[in-house]
C-alpha positions in Angstrom: -24.8 68.9 -20.0 -25.2 65.5 -18.2 -23.8 62.3 -19.4 -26.0 60.4 -21.8 -27.1 56.9 -20.6 -25.5 54.0 -22.4 -27.7 52.3 -24.9 -29.0 49.0 -23.6 -27.8 46.0 -25.5 -29.4 42.6 -25.0 -26.3 40.5 -24.9 -28.2 37.4 -23.9 -30.1 37.5 -27.2 -26.8 37.8 -29.1 -25.2 34.9 -27.3 -28.4 32.8 -27.4 -28.5 33.3 -31.2 -24.9 32.0 -31.5 -25.8 29.1 -29.1 -28.7 28.1 -31.3 -26.6 28.3 -34.4 -24.1 25.9 -32.9 -26.7 23.6 -31.3 -26.8 20.2 -33.0 -27.1 16.5 -32.4 -24.3 14.4 -31.0 -24.0 12.4 -34.2 -23.7 15.6 -36.3 -21.2 17.1 -33.9 -18.8 14.1 -33.9 -19.0 13.9 -37.7 -16.3 16.6 -37.7 -13.8 14.0 -36.2 -11.5 12.7 -38.9 -9.4 9.5 -39.2 -6.3 9.7 -37.1 -7.5 12.6 -34.9 -6.4 13.1 -31.3 -9.3 13.5 -29.0 -9.3 14.4 -25.3 -12.5 14.1 -23.3 -13.7 15.5 -20.0 -12.6 13.9 -16.7 -14.7 11.7 -14.4 -18.1 13.3 -13.9 -17.5 15.5 -17.0 -17.3 12.5 -19.4 -19.9 13.4 -22.1 -22.1 10.3 -22.5 -23.9 11.3 -25.7 -20.7 12.4 -27.5 -18.7 9.4 -26.4 -21.5 7.1 -27.5 -21.6 8.8 -30.9 -17.9 8.6 -31.3 -18.0 4.9 -30.4 -20.8 4.2 -32.9 -18.7 5.7 -35.7 -15.8 3.5 -34.7 -18.0 0.5 -34.5 -19.3 0.8 -38.0 -15.8 1.6 -39.3 -16.8 5.2 -40.2 -13.7 6.5 -38.5 -10.3 4.9 -38.0 -7.2 5.2 -35.9 -8.6 7.6 -33.3 -6.3 8.4 -30.4 -8.4 9.1 -27.3 -6.8 10.5 -24.2 -8.3 10.5 -20.7 -7.5 10.6 -17.0 -9.1 8.0 -14.8 -11.8 6.9 -17.3 -15.2 6.1 -15.8 -18.4 4.4 -16.7 -19.3 6.4 -19.8 -15.8 5.7 -21.3 -16.1 2.0 -20.4 -19.5 1.7 -22.0 -18.5 3.4 -25.2 -15.1 3.8 -26.8 -13.4 1.3 -24.4 -15.9 -1.5 -25.3 -14.4 -4.5 -27.1 -16.4 -4.0 -30.3 -14.8 -0.7 -31.1 -11.2 -1.3 -30.0 -10.0 -2.0 -33.5 -10.4 1.6 -34.4 -9.5 3.2 -31.1 -6.1 3.8 -29.5 -7.0 4.6 -25.9 -4.4 6.3 -23.7 -4.7 7.5 -20.1 -2.7 9.5 -17.6 -4.3 7.6 -14.7 -6.1 4.2 -14.4 -9.3 3.5 -12.5 -11.5 0.4 -12.3 -12.8 0.9 -15.8 -9.4 0.8 -17.4 -7.1 -1.4 -15.3 -8.0 -4.7 -16.9 -7.8 -3.2 -20.4 -4.4 -1.7 -19.6 -3.2 -5.1 -18.3 -3.8 -6.6 -21.8 -2.6 -3.6 -23.7 -5.9 -2.1 -24.8 -5.4 1.1 -22.8 -1.9 2.6 -22.8 -0.9 4.1 -19.5 1.1 7.4 -19.6 3.3 7.9 -16.5 3.1 11.6 -15.4 2.9 14.1 -12.6 -0.6 15.5 -12.9 0.6 19.1 -12.7 2.6 18.5 -15.9 -0.3 17.1 -18.0 -1.5 20.6 -19.2 2.0 21.3 -20.3 2.0 18.1 -22.3 -1.2 19.2 -24.0 0.1 22.7 -24.8 3.6 21.8 -25.9 3.9 18.1 -26.8 0.5 17.3 -28.4 -1.6 18.4 -31.3 -5.2 18.1 -30.0 -7.7 17.9 -32.8 -10.9 17.6 -30.7 -12.0 18.1 -27.1 -15.4 16.9 -25.9 -16.7 17.5 -22.4 -19.8 18.1 -20.3 -20.4 21.6 -19.1 -23.0 23.6 -17.2 -25.7 25.6 -19.1 -24.6 28.9 -20.7 -25.1 32.0 -18.5 -26.4 35.4 -19.7 -22.8 36.5 -20.5 -22.3 33.6 -22.9 -20.1 31.5 -20.6 -20.3 27.8 -19.7 -18.6 26.2 -16.7 -16.4 23.1 -16.7 -18.1 22.3 -13.4 -16.8 19.2 -11.7 -13.7 18.8 -13.9 -11.1 21.3 -14.7 -7.7 19.7 -14.2 -6.7 19.1 -17.8 -10.1 19.7 -19.5 -9.9 23.5 -19.6 -6.4 23.3 -21.2 -7.5 20.7 -23.7 -10.6 22.8 -24.6 -8.5 25.8 -25.4 -5.8 24.0 -27.3 -8.1 21.8 -29.4 -8.9 22.7 -33.0 -12.5 21.7 -32.5 -14.3 22.1 -29.1 -17.6 20.2 -28.7 -19.6 20.8 -25.5 -22.3 18.6 -24.1 -24.5 20.9 -22.0 -26.1 19.3 -19.0 -28.4 21.3 -16.6 -27.2 19.0 -13.8 -23.6 20.1 -14.1 -22.8 22.7 -11.4 -21.6 26.1 -12.4 -18.3 26.7 -10.7 -16.1 29.9 -10.6 -12.4 30.4 -10.7 -10.6 29.6 -14.0 -13.4 27.4 -15.1 -15.3 29.2 -17.8 -15.4 28.9 -21.6 -17.3 31.3 -23.9 -19.7 30.4 -26.6 -17.4 32.2 -29.1 -14.7 29.6 -28.4 -17.1 26.7 -29.1 -17.6 24.9 -32.4 -20.6 22.7 -31.6 -23.1 22.4 -28.7 -25.1 19.3 -27.8 -27.8 19.1 -25.1 -28.1 16.1 -22.9 -29.7 16.7 -19.5 -29.0 13.3 -17.9 -28.3 12.8 -14.2 -24.5 13.1 -13.4 -22.7 9.9 -12.4 -23.0 9.4 -8.6 -19.6 8.9 -7.0 -20.2 8.9 -3.2 -17.4 8.8 -0.6 -16.2 5.3 -0.1 -17.8 3.4 2.7 -15.6 3.3 5.8 -13.6 0.2 6.6 -12.7 -1.4 9.9 -9.5 0.5 10.7 -10.5 3.9 9.2 -11.3 5.3 12.6 -7.9 4.6 14.0 -6.2 6.1 11.0 -8.6 9.1 10.8 -8.1 10.0 14.4 -4.3 9.7 14.2 -4.0 12.0 11.2 -6.6 14.4 12.5 -4.4 14.6 15.7 -1.5 16.3 13.9 -3.8 18.7 11.9 -4.0 22.1 13.6 -6.6 24.8 13.3 -6.1 27.0 10.2 -4.6 24.1 8.2 -5.2 24.0 4.5 -6.3 20.5 3.4 -5.5 18.3 0.4 -7.2 14.9 0.6 -6.3 12.4 -2.1 -8.2 9.7 -3.8 -9.5 6.6 -2.0 -11.0 5.6 1.3 -8.3 6.6 3.7 -7.8 10.3 3.0 -11.5 10.8 3.4 -11.6 8.9 6.7 -10.0 12.0 8.3 -13.1 14.2 7.7 -15.3 12.9 10.5 -12.5 13.6 13.0 -12.1 17.3 12.0 -15.4 18.5 13.4 -13.8 20.2 16.3 -11.2 22.1 14.2 -11.5 25.8 13.3 -10.9 27.8 10.2 -9.6 25.0 8.0 -9.1 25.7 4.3 -9.1 23.7 1.0 -6.5 23.6 -1.7 -7.0 20.1 -3.2 -6.9 18.1 -6.4 -10.2 16.6 -5.2 -13.3 18.1 -3.6 -15.7 15.6 -2.1 -18.6 15.0 0.2 -16.5 15.0 3.4 -15.2 18.5 2.7 -18.7 19.7 1.9 -19.9 18.5 5.3 -17.0 20.3 7.1 -17.9 23.5 5.3 -21.6 23.2 6.3 -20.5 22.4 9.9 -18.4 25.5 10.0 -15.0 23.8 10.3 -13.8 24.8 6.8 -14.1 28.5 6.2 -10.9 29.5 4.3 -10.8 32.6 6.5 -7.1 32.4 7.4 -5.7 31.0 4.1 -2.6 32.8 2.8 -3.7 32.0 -0.8 -7.3 32.4 -2.1 -8.7 33.5 1.2 -12.3 32.4 1.8 -12.2 30.3 -1.4 -12.3 26.5 -1.6 -9.8 25.7 -4.4 -9.9 22.3 -6.3 -9.4 20.8 -9.7 -11.8 17.9 -9.8 -14.8 17.0 -7.7 -16.9 13.9 -7.0 -19.9 13.1 -5.0 -23.7 12.8 -5.4 -26.5 15.2 -6.2 -26.4 17.0 -2.9 -22.7 17.8 -3.4 -23.3 19.2 -6.9 -26.2 21.3 -5.6 -23.9 22.7 -2.9 -21.3 23.6 -5.5 -23.6 25.1 -8.0 -23.3 28.9 -8.4 -21.5 29.0 -5.0 -19.0 31.9 -5.2 -16.7 30.2 -2.6 -16.1 27.3 -4.9 -13.2 27.9 -7.3 -11.7 25.5 -9.8 -8.4 25.8 -11.6 -6.3 23.6 -14.0 -3.9 21.0 -12.7 -0.8 23.1 -13.6 -2.0 25.6 -11.0 -3.7 23.6 -8.3 -1.1 20.8 -8.2 1.9 22.8 -9.0 4.2 22.3 -6.0 5.3 25.9 -6.1 1.7 27.1 -5.8 0.8 24.5 -3.2 3.8 25.8 -1.1 2.2 29.3 -1.0 -0.4 27.9 1.4 0.8 28.3 5.0 -0.1 25.3 7.2 -0.7 23.1 4.2 -1.5 19.5 5.0 -1.5 16.8 2.2 -3.0 13.4 3.0 -2.7 10.6 0.5 -2.8 6.8 0.4 -0.3 4.2 -0.7 -0.5 0.5 -1.6 2.8 -0.4 0.2 5.8 1.2 1.8 9.3 -0.3 2.3 11.7 0.0 5.3 13.6 2.9 3.6 10.4 4.9 3.2 9.8 4.4 -0.5 6.0 4.4 -1.3 4.2 2.6 -4.1 0.7 4.1 -4.7 0.1 2.8 -8.2 1.4 -0.7 -8.9 -0.2 -4.0 -7.8 0.0 -7.6 -8.8 2.5 -7.0 -11.5 0.6 -4.2 -13.4 -0.3 -0.6 -13.2 -3.2 -0.1 -10.8 -3.8 3.7 -10.8 -1.1 6.3 -11.4 1.1 9.0 -9.9 -1.7 11.6 -10.2 -1.1 14.6 -8.0 0.4 12.7 -5.0 4.0 13.7 -5.3 3.0 17.2 -6.4 1.2 17.7 -3.1 3.8 15.9 -1.0 6.5 18.2 -2.2 4.4 21.3 -2.2 3.0 20.7 1.3 6.4 20.1 2.9 7.8 23.2 1.2 5.0 25.3 2.7 5.4 27.2 6.0 4.5 24.8 8.7 3.5 22.3 6.0 2.9 18.6 6.5 2.4 15.6 4.3 1.0 12.3 5.4 1.0 8.9 3.7 -1.7 6.5 4.9 -2.1 2.7 4.4 -3.6 -0.3 6.1 -0.9 -2.4 7.7 -2.0 -5.6 5.9 -4.0 -7.0 3.0 -6.0 -10.2 2.4 -7.1 -10.8 6.0 -3.8 -10.0 7.6 -1.9 -12.5 5.4 0.2 -9.9 3.5 2.0 -7.0 5.1 1.8 -3.7 3.2 5.0 -2.7 5.0 7.8 -4.6 3.1 11.6 -4.8 3.3 12.0 -3.6 -0.2 9.5 -2.7 -2.9 9.2 -5.4 -5.5 11.3 -5.3 -8.7 8.3 -4.4 -10.8 6.7 -1.9 -8.3 6.6 1.8 -9.0 8.2 4.3 -6.6 5.4 6.9 -6.5 6.9 8.9 -3.7 10.7 8.6 -3.1 12.0 8.0 0.5 13.5 11.4 0.6 10.1 13.1 0.2 8.1 11.1 2.7 7.2 13.0 5.9 4.6 11.2 8.1 3.5 7.6 7.6 0.3 6.3 9.2 -1.4 2.9 9.6 -4.0 1.7 12.1 -1.0 1.0 14.5 0.2 4.6 14.7 1.7 7.5 12.9 5.4 8.3 12.6 7.5 11.1 11.2 10.5 9.8 9.3 11.9 13.2 8.0 15.5 13.8 9.0 15.8 10.3 10.4 18.8 8.0 9.7 18.1 4.8 7.7 18.0 2.8 11.0 15.8 5.3 12.8 13.3 5.4 10.0 13.3 1.6 9.7 12.5 1.3 13.4 9.8 3.8 13.1 8.2 2.2 10.1 8.3 -1.3 11.7 6.6 0.1 14.7 3.4 0.8 12.7 3.4 -2.6 10.9 1.1 -5.4 12.0 2.6 -7.0 15.1 2.7 -10.4 13.4 5.2 -9.1 10.8 7.4 -6.9 13.0 10.0 -9.6 13.9 10.4 -10.7 10.3 10.7 -7.1 9.2 13.4 -6.4 11.8 15.4 -9.4 10.7 15.2 -8.2 7.1 16.3 -4.7 8.1 19.4 -6.2 9.7 20.2 -8.2 6.6 19.8 -4.9 4.6 22.3 -3.3 7.2 19.8 -0.6 8.1 20.6 -1.2 11.7 
């Protein structure tokens, strides 16, 4: 007797019924937030505008008090809602990274900065925090009942699973991304629909010396390299100079427009990766509509949490890993400050040191720190004798591998203090080299 066919079950109708039962307004969804709750919201492009607006409105009219809201690099929706001055009396804002929307507020104490390595933030959430509510933007539900975290996974997926209450803002413009980037309708408490255009974060416009730096860094990148490109103008300046490279891969905190173009051009294939072969691995993405359309439902795109993507031990499993990041200033010993400027916190450690250490530990791995040689029309050298007393050491001197400015690229690994000082001075602006050499002598580096 033959095997009987399985009865057909319309799972989509089952999940759709659950979806509709949980579908509500933003105002009703956030009514579940209580005084003193800890809230974590989606990162960058996954900031949920309708939900954040509803939370801010409750705080504005004193309907909720003493909220602790955590973020990472808060953007426009955060700035326009719960970071606005009119609601600050009921909000305690904290962030593991500062961007333009939060820097000035942090300087006057209205946003509290939390020093951290990005790969450790999910551990903080799991082990050191009690998360009451997570709110984030996701892609629409698929036929199996799953939403995707889309452009932002790094800490969002962890917060979503640790929170007592999970509220999703569904946006049809959020790309559906694979990897460890899915959450099921059964894990969700409330669903809100808000199909607005995602924030547009294009690649920064190129600056005068980007070509020199881009060419220099591209010159040490070999075929089959796996790329991590950090935040800011300089790391992305490398992409236009990789169009003759073959079989590059991606294992990066950020995925952006430059990488997308290299994939379309056939330079990035992931074909020879030692980890996640053929897959473009990232934690957060940025860009404009064309980037999001490229990512959507693309099986080559895989997103994972920060404690995986940025974990130095995982990064090191990528043979030929190349990490490219930018710094604000570097001193003659090799110490790099990438987060402190003008006496206050400017950004954060983020994943920089995670990738610096992971890349160098990889087989044939390389890490590169980039900076312009000067600031303020050549009046200030970004290469200094010693970092200032208040400056942060984002990457210690012992971890720095290559340094690059528009005046060249140098490898300071396994160099004596004198050799590395000479190398660093050689890529400073010529107008400052004599002074830097005199300071190096006073510091007894020579």
